[in-house]
C-alpha positions in Angstrom: 7.4 -3.1 5.3 8.5 -2.9 8.9 6.2 -1.2 11.8 7.1 1.2 14.0 5.0 2.2 17.3 6.1 4.4 20.3 4.1 5.8 23.2 5.0 8.6 25.9 2.4 9.2 28.5 1.4 8.2 31.8 0.4 4.5 31.1 2.2 1.3 31.4 3.8 1.2 27.9 4.6 -2.7 27.5 1.3 -3.7 26.9 0.5 -0.7 24.5 3.4 -1.5 22.4 2.8 -5.2 22.0 -1.1 -4.2 21.2 -0.1 -1.7 18.8 2.3 -4.4 17.2 -0.2 -6.8 16.6 -2.0 -4.1 14.7 0.9 -3.7 12.4 1.1 -7.5 11.8 -0.5 -7.4 8.3 2.4 -5.4 7.2 4.8 -8.5 7.1 7.8 -9.2 9.6 10.1 -11.7 10.8 10.8 -10.5 14.2 9.9 -8.0 16.8 10.9 -6.2 19.6 10.2 -3.5 22.4 12.4 -0.9 24.5 11.1 0.8 27.5 12.7 3.5 29.3 14.7 2.9 32.4 18.3 2.9 33.6 19.4 1.3 31.8 16.9 1.1 29.0 14.7 -2.3 28.8 14.7 -4.0 25.6 13.0 -7.5 24.9 12.9 -8.9 21.2 12.2 -12.0 19.5 12.5 -13.6 16.3 9.1 -14.9 14.9 5.5 -13.8 15.7 4.8 -11.0 18.1 3.0 -13.6 20.1 6.6 -14.9 21.1 7.7 -11.3 22.2 4.2 -11.0 24.2 5.2 -14.5 25.9 8.6 -13.0 26.7 7.3 -9.6 28.1 5.1 -11.5 30.2 7.8 -13.3 32.1 9.6 -10.2 32.5 6.9 -8.7 34.4 8.4 -5.7 36.2 11.3 -5.6 34.6 9.7 -4.0 31.5 7.9 -1.3 33.7 7.7 2.2 32.3 5.8 4.6 30.5 7.9 5.7 27.8 8.7 3.2 25.0 9.3 2.1 21.4 8.4 -0.9 19.3 8.9 -2.5 16.1 8.2 -5.4 13.6 11.2 -6.4 11.5 11.3 -7.1 7.9 15.1 -8.4 7.5 17.3 -6.2 4.9 20.6 -6.3 6.4 21.3 -9.8 8.5 19.1 -12.7 8.6 15.9 -12.9 11.1 17.4 -13.4 14.7 16.7 -12.0 18.2 20.0 -10.2 17.9 19.0 -8.6 14.8 15.6 -7.6 15.9 14.8 -4.0 16.9 15.3 -1.8 19.0 19.2 -1.7 18.7 21.2 0.1 21.5 24.4 1.2 22.4 26.8 -0.8 24.4 25.6 0.8 27.7 21.9 0.5 26.6 21.9 4.5 27.0 20.3 5.0 23.5 17.7 2.8 21.5 16.2 3.2 18.4 13.7 1.6 15.8 13.9 1.9 12.2 12.3 1.5 8.7 14.2 1.8 5.6 17.9 1.1 4.8 21.0 3.2 5.5 22.9 2.9 2.1 26.3 4.4 3.5 26.0 1.7 6.3 29.2 0.0 5.3 31.3 3.1 5.3 29.9 4.7 8.3 30.2 1.4 10.4 33.8 1.0 9.6 34.6 4.9 11.0 32.7 3.8 14.2 34.5 0.3 14.4 37.8 2.1 14.1 36.9 4.4 17.2 36.2 1.2 19.2 32.6 1.0 18.9 31.5 -2.8 18.9 28.7 -4.1 16.7 26.9 -6.8 17.8 24.2 -7.2 14.9 24.5 -7.4 11.2 21.9 -4.4 10.7 22.4 -0.8 9.4 20.2 0.3 12.1 22.3 -0.5 14.9 24.7 2.1 13.3 22.4 4.8 14.2 22.3 4.2 17.8 26.4 4.5 18.2 26.3 7.3 15.7 24.2 9.4 18.0 26.2 8.4 21.1 29.4 9.4 19.0 28.1 12.7 18.1 26.6 13.4 21.6 30.2 13.0 22.8 31.5 15.4 20.0 28.8 18.1 20.1 29.2 19.7 23.7 26.1 21.3 25.0 24.0 20.1 21.8 20.5 18.8 22.3 19.5 15.4 21.6 17.3 16.6 19.0 20.3 18.5 17.4 22.4 15.4 17.5 19.7 13.1 15.9 19.3 16.0 13.1 23.2 15.6 12.7 23.6 12.0 12.6 20.7 11.7 10.2 22.2 14.1 7.8 25.2 11.6 7.6 22.8 9.0 6.5 22.1 8.2 2.8 19.0 6.4 2.2 15.4 6.0 3.5 14.2 5.9 7.2 11.6 6.2 9.7 13.1 6.4 13.0 12.3 6.6 16.7 14.8 7.4 19.3 14.8 7.1 23.5 17.4 7.9 25.8 18.3 6.8 29.1 19.1 10.4 30.7 15.7 11.9 29.1 12.7 10.1 30.9 10.3 12.5 28.8 11.8 12.5 25.5 10.7 10.9 22.1 12.5 11.9 19.2 10.9 10.9 15.7 12.3 11.7 11.9 11.3 10.5 8.7 12.7 10.4 5.1 11.4 8.2 2.3 9.5 6.1 5.0 6.0 7.2 6.8 5.9 8.4 10.3 2.6 9.7 12.0 2.3 11.4 15.4 -0.9 10.6 17.1 -2.0 13.7 19.8 -3.9 12.7 22.9 -4.5 14.2 26.4 -1.1 14.0 28.1 0.1 11.2 25.8 1.4 11.0 22.2 2.4 8.2 20.0 4.5 7.6 16.9 3.5 5.2 14.4 4.3 3.9 10.7 0.8 3.4 10.3 -2.4 4.9 11.7 -4.0 1.5 12.4 -1.6 1.3 15.6 -2.8 4.9 16.6 -6.5 4.9 16.4 -7.7 2.7 19.7 -5.9 5.7 21.4 -6.7 8.8 19.3 -7.8 9.9 16.0 -6.1 13.3 16.1 -2.7 12.9 14.2 0.0 14.9 12.4 1.5 13.5 9.3 5.0 14.2 9.3 6.5 15.6 5.8 9.8 14.2 4.2 12.9 15.4 5.8 10.9 16.3 9.0 11.9 15.6 12.7 9.7 15.8 15.7 10.5 16.2 19.3 7.9 14.7 21.5 7.2 15.2 25.4 4.0 14.4 27.7 3.1 18.1 27.4 3.3 18.5 23.4 5.4 18.4 20.5 7.5 20.3 18.1 8.1 19.7 14.4 10.6 20.9 12.6 12.8 20.6 9.4 16.1 18.7 9.7 18.1 20.9 7.6 16.7 24.0 9.4 17.9 22.4 12.6 21.4 21.9 11.5 21.7 25.1 9.9 20.7 26.8 13.2 23.3 24.4 15.4 24.9 26.7 18.1 22.2 29.5 17.4 19.7 27.6 19.5 17.4 29.7 17.1 15.6 27.0 15.2 11.7 26.9 15.3 8.9 24.3 14.9 6.9 24.2 11.6 3.8 26.4 11.7 0.5 24.5 12.6 -0.8 25.6 9.1 2.2 23.4 7.3 1.6 20.3 9.9 -1.9 20.5 10.9 -3.6 17.9 13.3 -6.0 16.0 11.1 -8.8 13.8 12.2 -8.5 10.1 11.2 -11.3 8.7 9.0 -10.3 5.3 10.6 -12.4 3.4 13.2 -11.2 0.5 15.5 -14.1 -1.6 14.1 -12.8 -1.3 10.6 -9.3 -2.8 11.5 -10.8 -6.0 13.2 -12.0 -9.1 11.5 -15.9 -8.7 12.1 -16.6 -12.4 12.6 -14.6 -13.7 9.3 -11.8 -16.0 9.3 -9.4 -13.8 7.7 -9.1 -10.0 6.9 -8.7 -10.9 3.3 -12.0 -12.7 2.9 -13.6 -9.6 5.2 -12.3 -7.4 2.6 -13.4 -9.3 -0.5 -17.0 -9.4 0.9 -16.6 -5.6 1.6 -16.1 -4.7 -1.9 -19.7 -3.4 -2.9 -19.5 -0.9 0.1 -16.1 -0.1 -0.8 -16.9 0.8 -4.2 -20.1 2.8 -2.8 -17.7 4.7 -1.1 -15.4 5.4 -4.0 -18.2 6.5 -5.8 -20.2 8.6 -3.2 -20.2 12.1 -4.1 -18.4 11.8 -7.5 -21.2 10.4 -9.7 -24.8 11.7 -9.1 -28.0 12.6 -11.0 -28.9 16.3 -10.4 -32.4 16.1 -8.8 -34.2 18.3 -11.5 -32.8 16.1 -14.5 -33.4 12.2 -13.3 -32.0 10.8 -16.9 -28.7 13.1 -16.6 -25.6 11.7 -14.8 -23.0 14.1 -13.6 -19.4 13.5 -12.7 -17.6 15.6 -10.0 -13.8 15.0 -9.2 -12.9 17.7 -6.8 -9.1 16.5 -6.4 -8.8 17.1 -10.1 -10.8 20.1 -10.8 -9.0 22.4 -8.4 -5.1 22.0 -7.9 -3.4 22.3 -4.6 -2.6 25.9 -3.4 0.3 27.6 -5.0 0.0 24.8 -8.3 -2.6 26.6 -10.3 -1.2 30.0 -10.9 -1.9 29.5 -14.7 -5.7 29.0 -13.8 -5.7 25.8 -15.5 -7.1 22.8 -13.5 -5.4 19.3 -13.6 -8.3 18.2 -15.4 -7.7 20.4 -17.9 -4.1 19.8 -18.3 -4.8 16.0 -18.5 -7.4 16.7 -21.0 -4.4 18.4 -23.2 -1.8 16.1 -22.3 0.2 14.6 -24.8 0.1 11.2 -23.3 -0.9 9.7 -20.0 1.8 7.4 -18.3 0.6 5.1 -15.5 3.3 4.2 -12.8 2.7 1.5 -10.4 3.7 -1.8 -8.8 2.2 -5.2 -8.3 -1.7 -5.1 -8.3 -1.8 -1.3 -8.8 0.2 -2.1 -12.2 -2.7 -4.5 -13.3 -5.4 -2.0 -12.5 -3.2 0.6 -14.5 -3.1 -1.9 -17.5 -7.3 -1.8 -17.5 -7.2 1.8 -17.2 -5.0 2.0 -20.0 -7.9 0.1 -22.1 -10.3 2.6 -20.7 -8.8 5.8 -21.1 -7.7 4.9 -24.6 -11.2 4.1 -25.6 -13.3 6.3 -23.4 -11.3 9.5 -23.2 -9.4 9.0 -26.6 -6.0 9.9 -25.1 -2.6 7.8 -25.6 -1.6 6.0 -22.5 1.2 4.1 -21.4 1.8 1.5 -18.3 5.0 1.4 -16.4 6.4 -0.8 -13.7 7.5 2.0 -11.3 10.6 0.2 -10.5 11.5 0.0 -13.9 10.6 3.7 -15.0 12.8 5.3 -12.5 16.1 3.1 -13.6 15.6 4.3 -17.1 16.0 7.7 -18.8 12.4 8.0 -19.9 11.4 10.6 -22.5 9.1 12.9 -20.5 8.1 16.2 -21.5 5.8 18.8 -19.9 2.8 18.2 -21.7 2.7 14.6 -20.2 0.6 13.4 -17.3 2.0 10.9 -14.9 -0.6 8.9 -13.0 0.9 7.2 -9.8 -1.2 4.3 -8.3 -0.6 3.0 -4.9 -2.8 1.6 -2.2 -0.6 3.1 0.8 0.6 6.2 -1.0 4.1 5.2 0.3 5.5 3.0 -2.4 9.1 4.0 -2.9 9.6 3.2 -6.6 6.4 5.1 -7.4 7.4 8.1 -5.3 10.6 8.0 -7.2 8.9 8.1 -10.6 6.8 11.0 -9.4 9.9 13.0 -8.7 11.3 12.2 -12.1 8.1 13.4 -13.8 8.2 16.5 -11.6 11.9 17.4 -12.6 10.4 17.5 -16.3 7.5 19.7 -15.3 5.1 17.0 -16.0 1.5 17.1 -14.4 1.5 14.4 -11.8 -1.8 12.7 -10.3 -1.9 10.6 -7.5 -4.4 7.6 -6.8 -4.2 6.6 -3.6 -6.2 4.8 -0.4 -4.4 6.4 2.7 -5.1 9.9 3.4 -2.1 12.1 4.0 0.2 9.8 2.5 3.5 10.8 0.7 2.1 10.1 -2.8 -0.9 12.2 -1.7 1.2 15.1 -0.8 4.1 14.9 -3.3 1.5 15.0 -6.5 -0.1 18.2 -8.1 -3.4 16.7 -7.5 -5.4 13.3 -7.5 -8.1 11.0 -6.0 -8.7 9.0 -2.8 -10.1 5.6 -3.0 -12.0 5.7 0.2 -11.8 1.9 0.2 -11.3 1.7 4.1 -8.4 0.1 5.6 -7.3 -3.0 3.8 -5.4 -5.4 6.4 -4.7 -8.3 4.4 -1.5 -8.3 2.4 -3.1 -9.5 -0.7 -4.9 -6.4 -2.2 -8.8 -7.0 -3.1 -11.0 -3.9 -2.4 -8.0 -1.6 -3.1 -7.6 -3.0 -6.7 -11.3 -3.0 -7.1 -11.5 0.6 -5.9 -8.6 1.9 -8.0 -10.5 0.4 -11.1 -13.4 2.5 -10.0 -11.7 5.6 -9.5 -9.7 5.3 -13.0 -13.0 4.6 -14.7 -14.6 7.6 -13.1 -11.5 9.8 -14.3 -11.7 8.3 -18.0 -15.5 8.9 -18.3 -14.9 12.7 -16.8 -11.9 13.0 -19.2 -13.8 11.6 -22.0 -16.8 14.2 -21.5 -14.0 17.1 -21.1 -12.5 16.1 -24.4 -15.7 15.7 -26.2 -15.2 11.9 -26.9 -18.4 10.8 -25.3 -21.6 11.9 -26.2 -24.2 13.0 -23.3 -26.1 9.8 -23.9 -23.1 7.3 -23.8 -21.8 9.1 -20.7 -25.1 8.6 -18.9 -25.4 5.1 -20.0 -21.8 4.5 -18.6 -22.6 6.1 -15.2 -25.7 4.3 -14.7 -24.0 0.9 -15.3 -21.0 1.9 -13.1 -23.4 3.2 -10.4 -25.4 -0.2 -10.4 -22.2 -2.3 -10.1 -21.9 -2.6 -6.2 -25.5 -3.7 -5.9 -25.1 -6.6 -8.7 -22.1 -7.6 -6.7 -23.5 -7.7 -3.8 -26.4 -9.8 -4.9 -24.2 -12.1 -6.5 -21.7 -12.7 -3.7 -23.6 -15.3 -1.7 -24.0 -18.0 -4.6 -20.6 -17.1 -6.0 -19.0 -17.9 -2.6 -20.6 -21.4 -2.4 -19.6 -22.0 -6.1 -15.8 -20.9 -5.6 -15.5 -23.0 -2.7 -16.6 -26.3 -4.5 -14.1 -25.3 -7.2 -11.3 -24.9 -5.0 -11.8 -28.2 -3.5 -10.8 -29.8 -6.9 -7.7 -27.4 -7.4 -6.1 -27.0 -3.9 -3.6 -29.7 -4.6 -2.5 -28.1 -7.9 1.4 -27.1 -8.3 0.7 -24.7 -11.3 -2.1 -22.8 -12.9 -2.7 -20.8 -15.9 -4.9 -17.7 -16.1 -5.8 -16.6 -19.4 -7.8 -13.6 -20.9 -8.0 -10.9 -23.9 -8.1 -7.2 -24.1 -9.3 -5.6 -21.1 -9.6 -8.9 -19.5 -5.8 -9.9 -19.8 -5.1 -7.7 -16.6 -7.9 -9.6 -15.0 -5.9 -12.9 -15.7 -2.6 -11.1 -14.4 -4.2 -10.2 -11.4 -5.8 -13.6 -10.5 -2.6 -15.4 -11.1 -1.0 -12.8 -8.7 -3.7 -13.4 -6.1 -3.1 -17.4 -6.3 0.9 -17.0 -6.1 0.7 -14.6 -3.5 -1.5 -16.4 -0.6 -1.5 -20.4 -1.8 1.9 -20.3 -3.0 1.1 -22.2 -6.1 3.0 -21.1 -9.2 0.6 -19.3 -11.5 0.9 -17.4 -14.8 -1.2 -14.8 -16.7 -1.4 -15.0 -20.6 -3.2 -13.3 -23.5 -4.9 -16.2 -24.4 -3.6 -16.3 -28.3 -0.2 -15.4 -27.0 -0.1 -18.8 -25.5 0.5 -20.4 -28.6 4.0 -18.7 -28.7 5.4 -20.6 -26.0 3.1 -20.9 -22.8 1.2 -23.7 -24.4 4.0 -26.2 -23.5 2.6 -25.9 -19.8 -0.6 -27.2 -20.6 -0.9 -31.0 -19.7 -3.2 -33.2 -17.9 -5.2 -31.6 -15.1 -3.4 -28.2 -14.7 -5.9 -25.7 -13.9 -6.4 -23.2 -16.8 -9.0 -20.2 -15.8 -10.3 -18.5 -18.6 -12.2 -14.7 -18.6 -14.7 -15.2 -22.0 -17.2 -12.2 -22.0 -19.4 -12.2 -25.1 -18.8 -8.3 -25.3 -15.3 -8.9 -25.8 -14.1 -8.3 -29.3 -11.9 -11.4 -28.9 -14.6 -13.8 -27.7 -14.6 -16.1 -30.7 -10.8 -16.4 -30.4 -11.4 -17.1 -26.7 -13.8 -19.7 -27.4 -11.1 -21.4 -29.7 -8.7 -21.2 -26.8 -10.7 -22.8 -24.2 -11.6 -25.7 -26.6 -7.7 -26.1 -27.2 -7.0 -26.1 -23.6 -9.8 -28.7 -23.0 -8.3 -30.9 -26.0 -5.2 -30.9 -24.4 -7.0 -32.3 -21.1 -6.5 -28.9 -19.0 -8.7 -28.8 -16.2 -10.7 -25.6 -17.4 -12.7 -23.1 -15.6 -14.4 -20.4 -17.5 -15.8 -16.9 -16.4 -18.6 -15.7 -18.4 -21.7 -13.8 -18.7 -24.9 -14.5 -17.2 -26.9 -17.0 -19.2 -24.2 -17.9 -21.8 -24.4 -21.6 -22.1 -21.5 -21.8 -24.8 -19.2 -23.5 -22.3 -21.6 -25.8 -20.9 -20.0 -29.1 -22.6 -16.4 -27.8 -22.7 -15.4 -26.2 -19.4 -15.1 -28.4 -16.1 -16.7 -25.4 -14.3 -18.6 -22.4 -15.6 -18.6 -19.2 -13.2 -21.5 -16.7 -14.4 -20.9 -12.8 -13.8 -23.6 -10.2 -13.9 -24.0 -8.5 -17.2 -22.4 -5.0 -17.4 -20.6 -2.8 -20.0 -17.0 -4.2 -21.2 -15.2 -1.7 -19.5 -16.5 -2.5 -16.5 -16.5 -6.0 -16.5 -12.8 -6.4 -14.8 -14.8 -5.2 -11.5 -16.8 -8.3 -11.7 -14.6 -10.8 -13.1 -11.8 -10.3 -10.6 -13.9 -11.3 -7.6 -14.3 -15.1 -8.6 -10.5 -15.0 -8.8 -10.0 -13.7 -5.5 -12.3 -16.1 -3.9 -10.9 -18.8 -5.7 -7.2 -17.8 -4.4 -8.6 -17.4 -0.8 -10.5 -20.7 -0.6 -7.7 -22.7 -2.1 -5.1 -21.1 0.2 -7.5 -21.9 3.1 -7.9 -25.5 2.3 -4.0 -25.6 2.2 -3.7 -24.3 5.4 -1.8 -21.2 4.3 -1.0 -18.2 6.3 -3.5 -15.9 4.1 -3.5 -12.4 5.8 0.4 -12.7 6.3 2.2 -14.7 3.2 5.6 -15.7 3.7 8.2 -13.1 2.4 5.6 -10.3 1.6 5.0 -6.8 2.9 1.8 -4.9 2.6 3.6 -2.3 0.8 7.3 -1.5 -0.3 8.9 1.2 0.8 12.3 0.8 0.6 14.3 0.1 -2.7 
């Protein structure tokens, strides 16, 4: 996912733009660039790290002086990574500059039209098209403002975009717009910023406006005006289009702090975020699970985001929770790590709430013709709240009048706004590309939802609910006490496996998704090929991969109904000379003479065990990757969230 930052104010923009791009590095990128207002516009861009661009800008000195500018980190979609293909892109005279996240799907057709008019393209990107298109329309639309011209240009573009424009002949104008790609406006004193991510804004201001789908913002030093693109276009020539009301685009206060997006003494963000999981889980639980003061043995679960629908969505007087309780089935739609948390949720909802549940890859769901009915409930899970495929799944569900629930980490994100109701994770910012604390907080949120639904549906008795709530509430403390010893143990294990080329992860039942997540983490950051299997399923083909010294990591908890089968598989793996690591309960000695390494997890209920079991796998992946010298926070070819199709 690319990164955008733009600044208009009274400070020198270049250094602010570079600093913001560093804040956005975690999203993944292959090149970076800035554009500063001047005559002509001043553009500097470099392939590779932001540090390359920073060095180039330092050499340029006063050549990039100015107080209005745009910046970008690019993840290549059209054209290979290069200085020329990096953003910003300009017209031939450098009179218009643009940065862009997303994909213009009709790029080829529009490019051909402009080429026939004599426009010369120097890059392979779809973004350059936008600069030339705005210039061409400006010539045609006599007397039109740049706001009207940009709106018209974007109407001609099919696909997704988050864009920011500056203009040579407008020293006090910055224009941004979004469709399918996030864009946030930061509101300061005499200065404003546009960004694709709040982490680039927070050191300047905590007051932000989240642009909605299909909106454009006209920004000047003195203020801003947010409008809907279609209304600007429909009012062309009438000079009568008006900004959206504050109530529709309120200024909200960021919960983010600058300290949260710093490493805090850790070598990598990923390690910081692994170690922060007890605190993140407490935040996910806070205010949602509690004991009434007058009844100390009783527990209550309060999920405000599900007990009251958004304004205008509860005309029938039925809360989202009640609709979920009466749903014919739950459909979980997610991608990547969020898909694994959905698999865990399927086990939990079916057992604890007694409701049929299905798990779908959002990227596959949207390209089928799934059978959805009004009695269904689609639960969309996404750390960023901006995952393009998951957003499309929500749109499909809404077309069939199904209830849509969002589970996201980013306040004000697209999924949070598009769904009928939902839950925020409150995990705090996750900077490392490989998700850790967002994953565990997703599981916490979904477990809370399953328990609350189990109570609503009468599946769980009061006694059973109280025991689960007490156990869930104690998980963060158990993990916190365990982490120091676990860190030392996983570091030792990692030394033995750092040179592996393949690895197998295995679990059964609710621990199968944990095995999948462990394999994904190892692949993501260490570049070791890894696969996750249900243990018994390995006999149906995957067992051919087992040979001398191949690491096989098994999750074998005694409360698992398949524990005896798991024990047998561990013995089979060892018989084939695999290097076996077993995750099991505290005090379990069943694997002492079988496994090469045994990691013991604190005891808890079966449905809560994934919260414990995933953490050793995160640490193993981290230390193996660190010992291999990998780029842990910014793995090659990966972006933090996928906001293009």
